[in-house]
C-alpha positions in Angstrom: -10.3 -4.9 -14.9 -11.7 -3.7 -11.6 -9.2 -2.1 -9.3 -10.0 -0.5 -5.9 -6.4 -0.7 -4.7 -4.4 2.4 -3.7 -2.0 3.4 -6.5 1.7 3.1 -5.8 2.8 4.7 -9.0 2.4 3.8 -12.7 1.2 0.2 -13.2 1.7 -0.5 -9.4 -0.8 -0.9 -6.6 -0.5 -1.4 -2.9 -1.8 -4.7 -1.4 -2.7 -5.1 2.3 -0.2 -7.0 4.5 -2.6 -9.9 4.8 -4.2 -9.8 1.3 -5.2 -12.9 -0.5 -4.8 -13.2 -4.2 -7.0 -15.9 -5.6 -5.9 -17.2 -9.0 -8.4 -19.0 -11.1 -6.7 -21.0 -13.9 -8.6 -21.4 -17.2 -8.2 -24.3 -19.6 -6.8 -22.0 -22.2 -3.9 -21.0 -19.9 -5.4 -17.6 -18.9 -5.9 -16.6 -15.3 -8.3 -14.4 -13.3 -6.7 -12.7 -10.3 -9.1 -11.7 -7.5 -7.6 -9.7 -4.6 -9.2 -9.6 -1.1 -7.7 -7.2 1.5 -8.0 -10.0 4.1 -9.1 -13.6 3.9 -11.2 -13.2 7.1 -13.0 -10.0 6.0 -16.5 -10.4 4.8 -16.4 -7.8 2.0 -16.2 -7.7 -1.8 -12.8 -8.1 -3.6 -10.6 -5.0 -3.9 -9.5 -6.0 -7.4 -10.2 -8.4 -10.3 -7.8 -8.6 -13.1 -7.6 -10.9 -16.2 -3.9 -11.8 -16.6 -1.2 -14.1 -15.4 0.5 -13.9 -12.0 4.1 -14.8 -13.0 5.9 -14.3 -9.7 5.5 -13.6 -6.0 8.6 -12.3 -4.3 6.9 -11.2 -1.1 6.6 -13.5 1.9 3.5 -15.7 1.4 1.9 -19.0 1.8 0.6 -20.8 -1.3 -2.5 -23.1 -1.2 -3.4 -25.1 -4.3 -7.0 -26.0 -5.1 -8.9 -27.7 -7.9 -9.5 -24.5 -9.9 -6.2 -22.7 -9.2 -4.4 -21.4 -6.1 -4.4 -18.8 -3.3 -1.5 -16.6 -2.4 -1.8 -15.5 1.2 0.5 -12.6 1.8 2.4 -12.3 5.1 3.8 -8.8 4.5 2.9 -5.5 2.8 3.4 -5.9 -1.0 2.6 -4.3 -4.3 0.8 -5.7 -7.4 2.9 -4.7 -10.4 2.0 -4.8 -14.1 4.8 -6.4 -16.1 3.8 -5.9 -19.8 0.5 -6.9 -21.2 -1.5 -9.1 -18.9 1.4 -10.2 -16.7 1.6 -9.3 -13.0 4.0 -9.8 -10.1 3.6 -9.4 -6.4 6.7 -7.7 -4.9 7.6 -7.0 -1.3 7.1 -3.3 -0.4 10.4 -2.0 1.0 
């Protein structure tokens, strides 16, 4: 796990308001989550996590592709660990 995200508490990290979470789906059901602060920025990812994204409650747009999907956030949110290898994206209030 590589995380360069600001901590928002235990097992919780801030995501930028226009972050993109790219989810690569493996044949065995596993997922690789790669977080970019902004889809238009030309810089390395802020985080890479092996685990499953189980829910996104923040405002977002979802785009499906051949190897997974992209969650394009439309508001500030947090990435929250939910048990072993499970993550959710929650709106930051």
